[in-house]
N, C-alpha and C positions, 0 to 999 in steps of 0.2 A: 726687148719686150715681146716680140711677136713669138718667140720662142717660149717664154713664160707665159704666154697666154693659152699657146699649143698645150704646154706639159699641164697645166692646171685641165685644160679641156680633156685631156686623155686619163687624167688621173679621176677625174667626177665620171669619165665612163667606166674606168675599170671597176670603181667604188659603185654606182648603180648596179654592174654585172654581178656583182658580189653579192651585194644586198637580194637581188633575183634568185641567183642560187640559195642564199639562207632560206627565203620564202618559201623555195620550191620544195626542200631540204623539210621544212616543218609540219608540223600537226596543223589540221583542220581547224581547232576552237581551242580556245581557254578553258579548260576544264576546272569545275569548282573546287576549290581549297589546293591545287598546284601554286606552286613556288613562283613568283614574278620577278625580273630584276628590272627596272627602267635606267635607261642608259641616257646620259645629260652632259653629254661634255662640252659646255661652250658657255655663256655668257650668263651672268647672276640671273638678268632678265629673264631668260629662257627658262631658267629652272622655277622661277616664279610664276611662269606662265604655265608650267608643266604640272602643276601642283592640281587642278583640276582633273588628269588626266588619272593622276595617284590615288586619289577619291574615290574615282570610277573603277579603277584595278581594286580597290579595296572593298566597293560594293558587290564587282561581279567576280572575283574568285572569294570572297568569304575570308580573307584573310591580310595580314600587314605586307605591304612589298618592302623589295630592297632597291636602294637607288646608288648606282655609281655616277659619280661627278666631280667637279674640280673641289678643291678645297677651297678657293674663294666664296664658290657658291654654297657648300656645305651649310653656315647659319642659315639659309633659307629654309631648310628643314627641320631646325631646333623646335621638337613640341609638336612637330607634326604626329596626329594620333594615327593616319595611315601608313606611316614608315616602320619597318621594323629594325634596318641596319643601313648605315651610309658609307659606301665605301668611297676613298681618294683616290683619283686618277691617278695623282703623281707619285702616290706610294705603290699601283700594284703596275702602271704600266710596261715597266719592266721585265715583270716576271715572267713564267711560264703561265699562258690562261688557263691551263689545264691541272697545274698544281694547286697542292691545299694552300700554299702563301697566298696565292689569287684569292678571289672570292669564291671561288672553286666552281665557276660557270656552267661547270657539268650538271650540277644539281638541279638548274633551271629548267624548267619547263615553258615558261614564256620570257620572253625577251621584247621589251618595247624600246623602240629606239626615237629618242626624240632628237637626238645629234651623237652620232658616234664617231670618232676621230676614225679614219681611213685605214689607220694602223690596225685598231682591234676589229674593223670588218672583215680585214683582210685574215687575222688570226680565227675568227670567229667561223670564216668560210672554208679554212683548213683543217678543223677539227671533225671528230666524228659522230660528234652529238647532233641529237635530234631537237629543234626549239620550235614553239609558236614563235615566229619572228616576225614582227612586226615593225616594217621602217615610218620614219615620221612622211606624211603622205605630200609633204611641203617641201621642207629642207632636203629629204631625200629620195624625191620621185620628181615633182614638179620644178624644183631647182635646175636638175639635168636638162628639162626641155625650156626653161628659163634664161637658163647662159646659152643655149644651143641657138635660141630664136632672137638673142637681145639684141643683135646688129640689123634684125631683120622686119620685126614687127615689134614696136611700142604698144600700140593698142592692143595688140595680145596679151602683153605682161599684164596691160593695167586692168584687163577682163579678168585674165587668172586672179589676179590678187585681189580681187575686188568681192571674189565669189563667196569666201566664207575666210572669219576671223580664225586668226593662227589659233587660238584655244579651241574652239570647234574642229578643226583641222586634226586635232591631238584628241580627239575625246572620240573622233571617229575612229581611231584606231581599235577600239575597244568594243566597236560593231554597235553601239550606240544607236537606236533608233531617234530622231530629231527633237521630238517632245520631250526626251527622257537628257537631253543635253543643258537645258536651261537650268535645272537645280543645282548645277555645279558652278563653286566659284573660287577665285584666287585665295590661297590661303598661305597665313604665315604669322608666328607670333614673336611678342615683343619682348622685352626686358624693362626693368625698372629703371627710370630715368634719374640721372642728378638732380638735386633739388637745386641746383643754381639757376637751370633753366627756366621755370615757372614764378622763381622768386623776382625774374629781372620783368615780368608783363605789368606794365603800369595803368595800364587804360582797358579794364575789364571789359568796359562798353563797346569799344572796339572789336572786329573779329580778328582772330588770330590768325594770320594767312602765312604757309610757308612757301618758300621763294626756291627752287632749284635752280643753281646757278650755273650749272652746266649737264652738256648730254655726255656720252662716253667715246664722241666724235667731233672732231671738229666743224663739221657743217651743220651740228645741233648746238652747239654752243650758243649762249643768247649773247648778244653786245653790252658791254658794262654800262655804257651809256643809256642803253633803252630800260636796264634794271632800275638805274638808279633814277632814272625819270619817273617810271612806275614805283619806285617807293616813296618817292617825293609826293605823286601825285593821287596817291589813295589813301585813307586812313587808315591804318591797321596796327595791330601790333606785330610786325614783321620777322619771321624768323629765318635765317640765311641758311640754307641746305647745302650738304658738298662734302666732298672728299679733302683731303687735304691739299689735292693739286688748286681747290677752287680758292684755299685762302686769301690769295695773292685779289682777287676778284673781289671778293668779303670785304678787305682790308679798304681797297677802294670805295665799295659801298659806304663802308662806316665813317669812312672821313668825309665824306658828304650829306651822309644825312644823319641825326642825331637817333635813337631809339631801338634799332633792328638789334634783334639776338643773334650772336653770329655762332653757329654749331660746327662750322664746318671744318670736318677733320678730327672731331672730338667727340663724336658718337660711334659704337658699332652697329652691325647693320641691324641688328633685331631693337636696341635702341632708338635707331632711326624710325625703324618701323611705330613703335611706340610713341617716339613724337609727332609722327604722321598723322596716329590715332586721335590725337589732343588737339587736331588743326580745326579750325571752322572751314577753312578752304586751302588747295594747296595749288600753286602754279609750277607748271613742271615741262619741259620740252620731251620729245618722245625718250624714255628714258626709264631704269629701273624705278627711279622713284615715281614716276607717274604711273606705272603699275603697281608699286607699293601703295599710292593713293587709293587705285580703284579697288584694290584688296581690302582697305579699310572702309571702304564705301565713304570716303570722305570727297565733300564737292572737289571738282577738279578744274583747272583751267588747263586743257590740253595743248601745245604747241607743237603740231605734225610738221615736218619737214620733207624730206626726201622719201619716207613711204607714207602708204595710205592709212588712214585711220581705219578702212574697213577691215585690213590684216591685222596692224600692229596697234590699233587704238585701244584706249583704256576700256578693260571688258566689263562691262556690266558695272559696278560699282554704284555712286549716288545718281539720283533722277536729276539733279540740277549739274551736272558734266556740262561741259561746253568744250569744243573744239575748235581753234584758230587754225586755218589750212591755206596755203595760198593757191593751193590745186595747180600746180606747175603743168605744164604739158609735158616736161621730162621728167615726173614722178610717176614711178618710183623709180630710183634711182640705186646705186651703190658707190657713189662718189663720197671721199673721205672730206674734199674740199670744195667748194664752189662759191662762184664771185658774180652769178649770173644776174642777180638783181641788184644794179648799180655798184657793186663790188663785194654783196652779201650774198649768201644762201637765202633759200628761200624761207628759213626759218627764223633767220637772221634781219628778213624785212618787216617781223610783224613787228608793229611800234606798241609803245605803252599807252597810248591811245586807246586801242583797241583791247590788250589786255583789263586794262581797268575797265573798260565799259561791261566786259563780262563779267568782271568782279561785283561789280556793282548789281547787275544782273543777277548772278547768284546769292549774295549777301541780301538783295530784298527777297526773294523767295526763300532763303533761310528764315527770314523774319515773318514773313507771311505764316509759313509752317508753323511757328513758335507761335503765333497768336492763334491758331486756327486749333492748335492741340489741347 
């Protein structure tokens, strides 16, 4: 365990040094009309959070940008008016970085790294090209010091994490002034939904509420018994959202409560976004679905756990948004599992009554807006 930790730390040091070398090699400022590549080889949610950066680059450079990302993340950029071409990391990672079969990276004047694999950074640092290379100020700079001080000052980590939202940190990579950052929002496009979803809605006078059944990590997964109690206690047209892995939880809810619509594992990413656009309210832990709801400006009950809402909470979105957070002394943390709250993690400690209360507040606010419009 100690050797693994040391190896990860040394890898981080080498990567940061390579980033600094690239930065010194780079040009002073981006030039209008110059070609740009955004590198985002990470989670789907991080690419969605990077869409304001892509939009800002389009405005600053006056042309569409190219993106290098994972195959699973690429649908986020479908229909994005600011993107020219999407390169898939899995298709190019083993090829010569300067070769024509790759994305011919030597043509790019600007490279903006949302999150880059260490292997790519090493290859870039060994090339002869000159770029305006901009690393993510949080993932690839702050994170280095964050890891170094993790065991020494938790208060320091919390202060750093609360300074700016991750989207605003990425927008700072373009050099925008604070007053210009506010106009950029998360962007995503949907796809046509199958008719069977809305054919099942029975009580149109009730709100359509989407319930995301799980986060990407065990520490963020909601307890099935809480979800069942929530669906039973708040009258709504409930839509159960999730991937194939959440189908068992959905089946358990459906066996206990009649009426919910189960779409777990039945929609692709863009169809899921179209579904979220049609919701009245969405309930989600810190996850891709939470950020999709924010992008669609759908009123949201966000259940934050081991991360802080100031850094990773819903970005902009609806004025009716509510965030429920235990604000545990140990957050933020990078644990995958936790049992500090009577055997559960901080997000799993949130109860159905709290969520239902927030749903009632949001729905009353929506009805008030409709009366006044």
